C-alpha atoms as an extended CHARMM CRD file, in Angstrom:
* protein
*
       243  EXT
         1         1  MET       CA              2.4800000000       -5.5900000000       11.7470000000  PROA      1               0.0000000000
         2         2  ALA       CA              6.1230000000       -5.5030000000       10.7650000000  PROA      2               0.0000000000
         3         3  ARG       CA              9.2460000000       -5.5370000000       13.0890000000  PROA      3               0.0000000000
         4         4  ILE       CA             12.6110000000       -3.7640000000       12.8170000000  PROA      4               0.0000000000
         5         5  ASN       CA             15.4900000000       -4.7850000000       15.0430000000  PROA      5               0.0000000000
         6         6  ARG       CA             18.3050000000       -2.8660000000       13.3090000000  PROA      6               0.0000000000
         7         7  LEU       CA             19.2620000000        0.6600000000       14.0670000000  PROA      7               0.0000000000
         8         8  ASN       CA             19.7440000000        2.3620000000       10.6850000000  PROA      8               0.0000000000
         9         9  PRO       CA             16.3820000000        1.1710000000        9.2400000000  PROA      9               0.0000000000
        10        10  LEU       CA             14.4870000000        2.1640000000       12.3950000000  PROA      10              0.0000000000
        11        11  LEU       CA             16.1220000000        5.6430000000       12.4130000000  PROA      11              0.0000000000
        12        12  GLU       CA             15.1040000000        6.1690000000        8.8840000000  PROA      12              0.0000000000
        13        13  VAL       CA             11.5430000000        5.2690000000        9.6720000000  PROA      13              0.0000000000
        14        14  LEU       CA             11.5020000000        7.5420000000       12.7560000000  PROA      14              0.0000000000
        15        15  ARG       CA             12.8120000000       10.4840000000       10.7450000000  PROA      15              0.0000000000
        16        16  THR       CA             10.6880000000       10.0350000000        7.6810000000  PROA      16              0.0000000000
        17        17  ALA       CA              7.4890000000        8.2310000000        8.8200000000  PROA      17              0.0000000000
        18        18  PRO       CA              7.3170000000        8.2960000000       12.6260000000  PROA      18              0.0000000000
        19        19  GLU       CA              3.5500000000        7.6950000000       12.3780000000  PROA      19              0.0000000000
        20        20  ARG       CA              4.2690000000        4.2030000000       11.3330000000  PROA      20              0.0000000000
        21        21  VAL       CA              6.0850000000        3.1950000000       14.6210000000  PROA      21              0.0000000000
        22        22  ASN       CA              3.7060000000        1.9230000000       17.1420000000  PROA      22              0.0000000000
        23        23  LYS       CA              6.1240000000        0.9760000000       19.9130000000  PROA      23              0.0000000000
        24        24  ILE       CA              9.8820000000        0.5170000000       20.5120000000  PROA      24              0.0000000000
        25        25  PHE       CA             11.5690000000       -1.9740000000       22.8920000000  PROA      25              0.0000000000
        26        26  ILE       CA             14.9770000000       -0.8740000000       24.0360000000  PROA      26              0.0000000000
        27        27  GLN       CA             17.5470000000       -2.8050000000       25.9310000000  PROA      27              0.0000000000
        28        28  LYS       CA             18.2440000000       -1.6130000000       29.4420000000  PROA      28              0.0000000000
        29        29  GLU       CA             22.0170000000       -2.4090000000       29.2810000000  PROA      29              0.0000000000
        30        30  ARG       CA             24.5170000000       -0.2350000000       27.6830000000  PROA      30              0.0000000000
        31        31  GLY       CA             24.4950000000       -0.7440000000       23.8970000000  PROA      31              0.0000000000
        32        32  PRO       CA             25.5460000000        1.1980000000       20.7220000000  PROA      32              0.0000000000
        33        33  HSD       CA             25.7790000000        5.0070000000       20.9200000000  PROA      33              0.0000000000
        34        34  ARG       CA             22.9950000000        5.2920000000       18.3120000000  PROA      34              0.0000000000
        35        35  ILE       CA             20.4170000000        3.8590000000       20.7650000000  PROA      35              0.0000000000
        36        36  GLY       CA             20.5560000000        7.1810000000       22.3550000000  PROA      36              0.0000000000
        37        37  VAL       CA             19.6980000000        8.8400000000       18.9620000000  PROA      37              0.0000000000
        38        38  ILE       CA             16.6710000000        6.3320000000       18.7500000000  PROA      38              0.0000000000
        39        39  VAL       CA             15.5170000000        7.5100000000       22.1480000000  PROA      39              0.0000000000
        40        40  GLY       CA             15.8220000000       11.2080000000       21.0720000000  PROA      40              0.0000000000
        41        41  GLU       CA             13.8450000000       10.7410000000       17.8970000000  PROA      41              0.0000000000
        42        42  ALA       CA             11.2360000000        8.5420000000       19.6260000000  PROA      42              0.0000000000
        43        43  ARG       CA             10.7020000000       11.5030000000       22.1940000000  PROA      43              0.0000000000
        44        44  ALA       CA             10.7590000000       14.0800000000       19.5850000000  PROA      44              0.0000000000
        45        45  HSD       CA              7.9750000000       12.3680000000       17.6810000000  PROA      45              0.0000000000
        46        46  GLY       CA              5.9310000000       11.1060000000       20.5930000000  PROA      46              0.0000000000
        47        47  VAL       CA              6.5580000000        7.4150000000       19.7650000000  PROA      47              0.0000000000
        48        48  PRO       CA              6.1900000000        5.2200000000       22.8950000000  PROA      48              0.0000000000
        49        49  PHE       CA              9.2830000000        3.1530000000       24.0250000000  PROA      49              0.0000000000
        50        50  LEU       CA             10.0210000000        0.7650000000       26.8810000000  PROA      50              0.0000000000
        51        51  PHE       CA             13.2780000000       -0.3590000000       28.3530000000  PROA      51              0.0000000000
        52        52  VAL       CA             13.4460000000       -4.1500000000       28.6910000000  PROA      52              0.0000000000
        53        53  PRO       CA             16.3250000000       -6.6100000000       29.6800000000  PROA      53              0.0000000000
        54        54  ARG       CA             18.5390000000       -7.5210000000       26.8270000000  PROA      54              0.0000000000
        55        55  GLN       CA             17.5400000000      -11.0510000000       27.4950000000  PROA      55              0.0000000000
        56        56  LYS       CA             13.9590000000      -10.4120000000       26.5030000000  PROA      56              0.0000000000
        57        57  LEU       CA             15.1220000000       -8.7460000000       23.3130000000  PROA      57              0.0000000000
        58        58  ASP       CA             17.3380000000      -11.7840000000       22.5680000000  PROA      58              0.0000000000
        59        59  LEU       CA             14.2570000000      -14.0240000000       22.7340000000  PROA      59              0.0000000000
        60        60  LEU       CA             12.1080000000      -11.6520000000       20.8350000000  PROA      60              0.0000000000
        61        61  ALA       CA             14.5420000000      -10.7180000000       17.9560000000  PROA      61              0.0000000000
        62        62  PRO       CA             17.7930000000      -12.7790000000       17.8020000000  PROA      62              0.0000000000
        63        63  GLY       CA             20.4840000000      -10.7000000000       16.2270000000  PROA      63              0.0000000000
        64        64  HSD       CA             19.0820000000       -7.3330000000       17.3110000000  PROA      64              0.0000000000
        65        65  GLN       CA             21.1040000000       -4.2060000000       17.7750000000  PROA      65              0.0000000000
        66        66  GLY       CA             19.6470000000       -3.2910000000       21.1010000000  PROA      66              0.0000000000
        67        67  VAL       CA             16.1540000000       -2.2980000000       19.7670000000  PROA      67              0.0000000000
        68        68  LEU       CA             12.9770000000       -4.0130000000       18.5250000000  PROA      68              0.0000000000
        69        69  ALA       CA             10.1500000000       -1.7530000000       16.8780000000  PROA      69              0.0000000000
        70        70  GLU       CA              6.6910000000       -2.6600000000       15.9160000000  PROA      70              0.0000000000
        71        71  ILE       CA              5.7080000000       -0.7080000000       12.9000000000  PROA      71              0.0000000000
        72        72  SER       CA              2.7090000000       -0.5660000000       10.6400000000  PROA      72              0.0000000000
        73        73  ALA       CA              3.2840000000       -1.7830000000        7.0650000000  PROA      73              0.0000000000
        74        74  LYS       CA              4.3970000000        0.7990000000        4.5590000000  PROA      74              0.0000000000
        75        75  PRO       CA              1.3940000000        1.6940000000        2.4340000000  PROA      75              0.0000000000
        76        76  PHE       CA              1.4260000000        1.1960000000       -1.4480000000  PROA      76              0.0000000000
        77        77  VAL       CA              0.5770000000        4.1640000000       -3.7420000000  PROA      77              0.0000000000
        78        78  SER       CA             -1.0980000000        3.9450000000       -7.1160000000  PROA      78              0.0000000000
        79        79  LEU       CA              0.6500000000        4.0810000000      -10.4020000000  PROA      79              0.0000000000
        80        80  GLU       CA             -1.2820000000        7.3320000000      -11.0190000000  PROA      80              0.0000000000
        81        81  ASP       CA              0.0870000000        8.8290000000       -7.9440000000  PROA      81              0.0000000000
        82        82  ILE       CA              3.6450000000        8.0070000000       -9.2020000000  PROA      82              0.0000000000
        83        83  LEU       CA              3.1720000000        9.3240000000      -12.6660000000  PROA      83              0.0000000000
        84        84  ALA       CA              1.3710000000       12.3550000000      -11.4970000000  PROA      84              0.0000000000
        85        85  GLY       CA              4.2610000000       13.3410000000       -9.1870000000  PROA      85              0.0000000000
        86        86  ALA       CA              6.9940000000       13.0890000000      -11.7200000000  PROA      86              0.0000000000
        87        87  ALA       CA              7.6450000000       15.7340000000      -14.3790000000  PROA      87              0.0000000000
        88        88  ARG       CA              9.9180000000       13.4120000000      -16.3460000000  PROA      88              0.0000000000
        89        89  PRO       CA              9.3450000000        9.9950000000      -14.9190000000  PROA      89              0.0000000000
        90        90  PHE       CA             12.2540000000        7.6110000000      -13.8830000000  PROA      90              0.0000000000
        91        91  LEU       CA             10.6970000000        4.2420000000      -12.8410000000  PROA      91              0.0000000000
        92        92  VAL       CA             11.7210000000        0.8360000000      -11.9210000000  PROA      92              0.0000000000
        93        93  LEU       CA              9.4420000000       -1.9870000000      -12.9770000000  PROA      93              0.0000000000
        94        94  LEU       CA             10.1030000000       -5.5480000000      -11.3880000000  PROA      94              0.0000000000
        95        95  ASP       CA              8.9190000000       -8.6110000000      -13.1120000000  PROA      95              0.0000000000
        96        96  GLU       CA              8.4090000000      -11.3770000000      -10.4100000000  PROA      96              0.0000000000
        97        97  VAL       CA             11.4860000000      -10.5260000000       -8.1280000000  PROA      97              0.0000000000
        98        98  GLU       CA             10.6470000000      -12.8680000000       -5.2570000000  PROA      98              0.0000000000
        99        99  ASP       CA             13.7480000000      -12.7250000000       -3.1100000000  PROA      99              0.0000000000
       100       100  PRO       CA             13.2910000000      -10.1620000000       -0.3390000000  PROA      100             0.0000000000
       101       101  GLN       CA             17.1120000000       -9.6410000000       -0.1600000000  PROA      101             0.0000000000
       102       102  ASN       CA             17.1720000000       -8.5470000000       -3.8820000000  PROA      102             0.0000000000
       103       103  LEU       CA             14.0350000000       -6.4310000000       -3.5430000000  PROA      103             0.0000000000
       104       104  GLY       CA             15.5660000000       -4.5600000000       -0.4360000000  PROA      104             0.0000000000
       105       105  ALA       CA             18.8410000000       -4.0230000000       -2.2570000000  PROA      105             0.0000000000
       106       106  ILE       CA             16.9840000000       -2.7820000000       -5.3800000000  PROA      106             0.0000000000
       107       107  LEU       CA             15.0090000000       -0.2580000000       -3.4230000000  PROA      107             0.0000000000
       108       108  ARG       CA             18.0600000000        0.9960000000       -1.7750000000  PROA      108             0.0000000000
       109       109  SER       CA             19.5900000000        1.5500000000       -5.1610000000  PROA      109             0.0000000000
       110       110  ALA       CA             16.4490000000        3.1160000000       -6.3640000000  PROA      110             0.0000000000
       111       111  ALA       CA             16.4040000000        5.6740000000       -3.5030000000  PROA      111             0.0000000000
       112       112  GLY       CA             19.9390000000        6.4960000000       -4.1100000000  PROA      112             0.0000000000
       113       113  ALA       CA             19.3470000000        7.0960000000       -7.7530000000  PROA      113             0.0000000000
       114       114  GLY       CA             16.3300000000        9.2650000000       -7.1610000000  PROA      114             0.0000000000
       115       115  VAL       CA             13.7180000000        7.1330000000       -8.9410000000  PROA      115             0.0000000000
       116       116  ASP       CA             10.2120000000        8.3600000000       -8.8210000000  PROA      116             0.0000000000
       117       117  GLY       CA              8.5690000000        4.9350000000       -8.1660000000  PROA      117             0.0000000000
       118       118  VAL       CA              8.8830000000        1.1470000000       -8.2780000000  PROA      118             0.0000000000
       119       119  LEU       CA              6.2210000000       -1.0090000000       -9.6160000000  PROA      119             0.0000000000
       120       120  LEU       CA              5.6160000000       -4.6510000000       -8.3640000000  PROA      120             0.0000000000
       121       121  PRO       CA              3.1040000000       -7.1550000000       -9.6780000000  PROA      121             0.0000000000
       122       122  GLU       CA              0.5320000000       -8.3840000000       -7.1560000000  PROA      122             0.0000000000
       123       123  ARG       CA              1.4610000000      -12.0350000000       -7.6750000000  PROA      123             0.0000000000
       124       124  ARG       CA              4.7740000000      -13.8060000000       -7.5030000000  PROA      124             0.0000000000
       125       125  SER       CA              6.7240000000      -10.8810000000       -5.9850000000  PROA      125             0.0000000000
       126       126  ALA       CA              8.3070000000      -10.1890000000       -2.6450000000  PROA      126             0.0000000000
       127       127  GLY       CA              6.2170000000       -7.9030000000       -0.4710000000  PROA      127             0.0000000000
       128       128  LEU       CA              7.4780000000       -5.1230000000        1.7210000000  PROA      128             0.0000000000
       129       129  THR       CA              8.4630000000       -7.2670000000        4.5950000000  PROA      129             0.0000000000
       130       130  ASP       CA             10.6480000000       -6.9100000000        7.5940000000  PROA      130             0.0000000000
       131       131  ALA       CA             13.6100000000       -8.5380000000        5.5070000000  PROA      131             0.0000000000
       132       132  VAL       CA             13.0720000000       -5.9200000000        2.7600000000  PROA      132             0.0000000000
       133       133  GLU       CA             12.8690000000       -2.9880000000        5.1560000000  PROA      133             0.0000000000
       134       134  THR       CA             16.0740000000       -4.1950000000        6.8390000000  PROA      134             0.0000000000
       135       135  VAL       CA             18.2520000000       -4.8010000000        3.6070000000  PROA      135             0.0000000000
       136       136  SER       CA             17.0900000000       -1.4420000000        2.2990000000  PROA      136             0.0000000000
       137       137  ALA       CA             18.6030000000       -0.0090000000        5.5740000000  PROA      137             0.0000000000
       138       138  GLY       CA             15.5680000000        2.3110000000        5.6870000000  PROA      138             0.0000000000
       139       139  ALA       CA             15.7120000000        3.4920000000        2.1570000000  PROA      139             0.0000000000
       140       140  LEU       CA             12.3540000000        1.9600000000        1.5690000000  PROA      140             0.0000000000
       141       141  GLU       CA             10.8140000000        5.0510000000        3.2930000000  PROA      141             0.0000000000
       142       142  ARG       CA             12.1620000000        7.2340000000        0.4070000000  PROA      142             0.0000000000
       143       143  VAL       CA             10.6590000000        5.3170000000       -2.3470000000  PROA      143             0.0000000000
       144       144  LYS       CA              7.1400000000        5.2060000000       -3.6770000000  PROA      144             0.0000000000
       145       145  VAL       CA              6.0530000000        1.6320000000       -4.3900000000  PROA      145             0.0000000000
       146       146  ALA       CA              2.9740000000        0.5810000000       -6.2560000000  PROA      146             0.0000000000
       147       147  ARG       CA              1.5800000000       -2.9490000000       -6.5780000000  PROA      147             0.0000000000
       148       148  VAL       CA             -0.2960000000       -3.4850000000       -9.9050000000  PROA      148             0.0000000000
       149       149  PRO       CA             -2.6440000000       -6.3050000000      -10.7550000000  PROA      149             0.0000000000
       150       150  ASN       CA             -1.1080000000       -6.8840000000      -14.1610000000  PROA      150             0.0000000000
       151       151  LEU       CA              2.4280000000       -5.7120000000      -14.8980000000  PROA      151             0.0000000000
       152       152  VAL       CA              2.1580000000       -5.7680000000      -18.7780000000  PROA      152             0.0000000000
       153       153  ARG       CA             -1.0550000000       -3.5860000000      -18.5500000000  PROA      153             0.0000000000
       154       154  ALA       CA              0.8800000000       -1.1170000000      -16.3160000000  PROA      154             0.0000000000
       155       155  MET       CA              3.6420000000       -1.1660000000      -18.7820000000  PROA      155             0.0000000000
       156       156  GLU       CA              1.2740000000       -0.2350000000      -21.5840000000  PROA      156             0.0000000000
       157       157  GLU       CA             -0.1950000000        2.4570000000      -19.5090000000  PROA      157             0.0000000000
       158       158  THR       CA              3.0980000000        4.0100000000      -18.7030000000  PROA      158             0.0000000000
       159       159  LYS       CA              4.1090000000        3.9180000000      -22.3770000000  PROA      159             0.0000000000
       160       160  GLU       CA              0.8500000000        5.7290000000      -23.2920000000  PROA      160             0.0000000000
       161       161  ARG       CA              2.0240000000        8.4750000000      -20.7300000000  PROA      161             0.0000000000
       162       162  GLY       CA              5.2170000000        8.8350000000      -22.8560000000  PROA      162             0.0000000000
       163       163  VAL       CA              7.4950000000        6.7040000000      -20.7790000000  PROA      163             0.0000000000
       164       164  TRP       CA             10.1210000000        4.5350000000      -22.5660000000  PROA      164             0.0000000000
       165       165  LEU       CA             10.6180000000        1.1070000000      -21.1630000000  PROA      165             0.0000000000
       166       166  VAL       CA             14.1730000000       -0.3770000000      -21.2200000000  PROA      166             0.0000000000
       167       167  GLY       CA             14.4540000000       -4.0290000000      -20.3830000000  PROA      167             0.0000000000
       168       168  ALA       CA             17.5640000000       -5.6490000000      -18.8820000000  PROA      168             0.0000000000
       169       169  ASP       CA             18.1110000000       -8.8080000000      -20.8870000000  PROA      169             0.0000000000
       170       170  GLY       CA             21.4600000000      -10.6060000000      -21.1210000000  PROA      170             0.0000000000
       171       171  ALA       CA             20.8680000000      -11.9030000000      -24.5750000000  PROA      171             0.0000000000
       172       172  ALA       CA             20.1870000000       -8.5020000000      -26.1140000000  PROA      172             0.0000000000
       173       173  PRO       CA             22.7120000000       -7.2420000000      -28.6880000000  PROA      173             0.0000000000
       174       174  GLY       CA             22.8840000000       -3.6650000000      -27.4070000000  PROA      174             0.0000000000
       175       175  PHE       CA             24.7170000000       -2.4700000000      -24.2100000000  PROA      175             0.0000000000
       176       176  TRP       CA             23.0140000000       -0.9860000000      -21.0990000000  PROA      176             0.0000000000
       177       177  HSD       CA             24.3880000000        2.5720000000      -21.8870000000  PROA      177             0.0000000000
       178       178  GLU       CA             23.0980000000        2.6220000000      -25.5000000000  PROA      178             0.0000000000
       179       179  PHE       CA             19.8380000000        4.5290000000      -24.7630000000  PROA      179             0.0000000000
       180       180  ASP       CA             19.0110000000        8.1720000000      -24.2380000000  PROA      180             0.0000000000
       181       181  TYR       CA             18.0370000000        8.0490000000      -20.4730000000  PROA      181             0.0000000000
       182       182  THR       CA             17.3600000000       11.7060000000      -20.3340000000  PROA      182             0.0000000000
       183       183  LEU       CA             13.9300000000       10.7780000000      -21.6690000000  PROA      183             0.0000000000
       184       184  PRO       CA             11.2110000000        9.6490000000      -19.3710000000  PROA      184             0.0000000000
       185       185  VAL       CA             12.0580000000        6.0650000000      -18.7250000000  PROA      185             0.0000000000
       186       186  GLY       CA             11.2150000000        2.8250000000      -16.8530000000  PROA      186             0.0000000000
       187       187  VAL       CA             13.9250000000        0.2710000000      -16.2340000000  PROA      187             0.0000000000
       188       188  VAL       CA             12.4390000000       -3.1930000000      -16.3640000000  PROA      188             0.0000000000
       189       189  LEU       CA             14.1460000000       -6.0630000000      -14.5080000000  PROA      189             0.0000000000
       190       190  GLY       CA             13.3100000000       -9.7570000000      -14.5050000000  PROA      190             0.0000000000
       191       191  SER       CA             13.2890000000      -12.4720000000      -11.7460000000  PROA      191             0.0000000000
       192       192  GLU       CA             16.2490000000      -13.9930000000      -10.2820000000  PROA      192             0.0000000000
       193       193  GLY       CA             16.3590000000      -17.2840000000      -12.2840000000  PROA      193             0.0000000000
       194       194  ARG       CA             13.9410000000      -16.6800000000      -15.2680000000  PROA      194             0.0000000000
       195       195  GLY       CA             14.7560000000      -13.0930000000      -16.3580000000  PROA      195             0.0000000000
       196       196  LEU       CA             11.9590000000      -11.2250000000      -18.1320000000  PROA      196             0.0000000000
       197       197  ARG       CA              8.8140000000      -13.0720000000      -19.0870000000  PROA      197             0.0000000000
       198       198  PRO       CA              8.3100000000      -13.3340000000      -22.9160000000  PROA      198             0.0000000000
       199       199  LEU       CA              5.2650000000      -10.8820000000      -22.8310000000  PROA      199             0.0000000000
       200       200  VAL       CA              7.0740000000       -8.4710000000      -20.5880000000  PROA      200             0.0000000000
       201       201  ARG       CA             10.2110000000       -8.6580000000      -22.8800000000  PROA      201             0.0000000000
       202       202  LYS       CA              7.8810000000       -8.0170000000      -25.9980000000  PROA      202             0.0000000000
       203       203  THR       CA              6.4030000000       -4.9710000000      -24.2730000000  PROA      203             0.0000000000
       204       204  CYS       CA              9.6700000000       -3.1480000000      -23.5760000000  PROA      204             0.0000000000
       205       205  ASP       CA             10.6000000000       -0.5380000000      -26.2080000000  PROA      205             0.0000000000
       206       206  LYS       CA             14.3750000000       -1.5170000000      -25.9340000000  PROA      206             0.0000000000
       207       207  LEU       CA             16.2580000000       -4.5140000000      -24.6220000000  PROA      207             0.0000000000
       208       208  LEU       CA             19.9310000000       -3.9630000000      -23.4130000000  PROA      208             0.0000000000
       209       209  ALA       CA             22.4910000000       -6.1870000000      -21.8240000000  PROA      209             0.0000000000
       210       210  ILE       CA             25.5050000000       -5.8390000000      -19.4520000000  PROA      210             0.0000000000
       211       211  PRO       CA             28.3780000000       -7.4790000000      -21.0440000000  PROA      211             0.0000000000
       212       212  LEU       CA             30.0940000000      -10.0530000000      -18.7860000000  PROA      212             0.0000000000
       213       213  ALA       CA             33.4810000000      -11.8060000000      -18.9080000000  PROA      213             0.0000000000
       214       214  GLY       CA             33.5480000000      -15.4510000000      -19.8990000000  PROA      214             0.0000000000
       215       215  GLY       CA             32.3840000000      -17.9540000000      -17.1520000000  PROA      215             0.0000000000
       216       216  VAL       CA             29.8580000000      -15.4780000000      -15.8280000000  PROA      216             0.0000000000
       217       217  ASP       CA             26.2790000000      -16.0350000000      -17.0530000000  PROA      217             0.0000000000
       218       218  SER       CA             24.4740000000      -13.2080000000      -15.4380000000  PROA      218             0.0000000000
       219       219  LEU       CA             24.5960000000      -10.5260000000      -12.7770000000  PROA      219             0.0000000000
       220       220  ASN       CA             22.3420000000      -10.7370000000       -9.6520000000  PROA      220             0.0000000000
       221       221  VAL       CA             19.2130000000       -8.6430000000      -10.3650000000  PROA      221             0.0000000000
       222       222  ALA       CA             20.0590000000       -6.1910000000       -7.6420000000  PROA      222             0.0000000000
       223       223  ALA       CA             23.5590000000       -5.6660000000       -9.1250000000  PROA      223             0.0000000000
       224       224  ALA       CA             22.0970000000       -5.2730000000      -12.5320000000  PROA      224             0.0000000000
       225       225  ALA       CA             19.4500000000       -2.7040000000      -11.3420000000  PROA      225             0.0000000000
       226       226  SER       CA             22.4480000000       -0.5330000000       -9.9210000000  PROA      226             0.0000000000
       227       227  VAL       CA             24.2100000000       -0.7020000000      -13.2570000000  PROA      227             0.0000000000
       228       228  PHE       CA             21.1640000000        0.5270000000      -15.1410000000  PROA      228             0.0000000000
       229       229  LEU       CA             19.8380000000        2.9730000000      -12.6260000000  PROA      229             0.0000000000
       230       230  PHE       CA             23.1110000000        4.9050000000      -12.1510000000  PROA      230             0.0000000000
       231       231  GLU       CA             23.6120000000        5.0830000000      -15.9100000000  PROA      231             0.0000000000
       232       232  VAL       CA             20.2780000000        6.9890000000      -15.8140000000  PROA      232             0.0000000000
       233       233  VAL       CA             21.7640000000        9.3050000000      -13.1000000000  PROA      233             0.0000000000
       234       234  ARG       CA             25.0400000000        9.6920000000      -15.0480000000  PROA      234             0.0000000000
       235       235  GLN       CA             23.4730000000       10.6680000000      -18.3060000000  PROA      235             0.0000000000
       236       236  ARG       CA             20.9880000000       13.0930000000      -16.7630000000  PROA      236             0.0000000000
       237       237  ARG       CA             23.6470000000       14.8180000000      -14.6510000000  PROA      237             0.0000000000
       238       238  ALA       CA             25.9550000000       15.0450000000      -17.7600000000  PROA      238             0.0000000000
       239       239  ALA       CA             22.9360000000       16.7570000000      -19.6690000000  PROA      239             0.0000000000
       240       240  GLY       CA             22.4100000000       18.9900000000      -16.8090000000  PROA      240             0.0000000000
       241       241  LYS       CA             19.1010000000       17.6150000000      -15.8710000000  PROA      241             0.0000000000
       242       242  ALA       CA             18.3150000000       16.2880000000      -12.3700000000  PROA      242             0.0000000000
       243       243  THR       CA             16.6620000000       12.7930000000      -11.9000000000  PROA      243             0.0000000000
């Protein structure tokens, strides 16, 4: 069971997957205007809610915005489900990204860029936790996420299906925009400290870097994800092709 105590993520879940919301606790005292929107959405979807003293919410969820919702975990989908639903796949593959803050930010960028799916390895990866849900500001609900037993094997499978894999690697000689992203593509991003593992790097079709000014070694993985993902968006729109 997961919990959400922020208004925007809760609104997104209520609007896109209300069946995941089991119960909402709402402060009795006057709060932000959007609490009324929460109540309206809950009523519209038949989600039970209960008014409680703010003091109780303070104990249950410090830092809340006047609400606390108990929700079922977002279900993972299969890699096949993602590929089958994409005419020209646009994927994100994450190699051991363990920080929930980074994963949440990446998922928000992925939703904004219109990716078809995000692949996470089963081991050494952040899960779809409360923190990820909160940082994504509800965007997690708009992204298909698959958890794969072996990332390299999943990479090989996507390549067999005609998807080109572009890895973000600060040591690569080419720049992030030097690829034809109008092709079916998967952007591969490494962990916060280690980057791409050697075998993951080797399995990529192309390695590209983001040039940085002197004194800066690397970008945060979530920031790097945004640079790559919105280059895909830019190229596809320039070519007249939707993502």
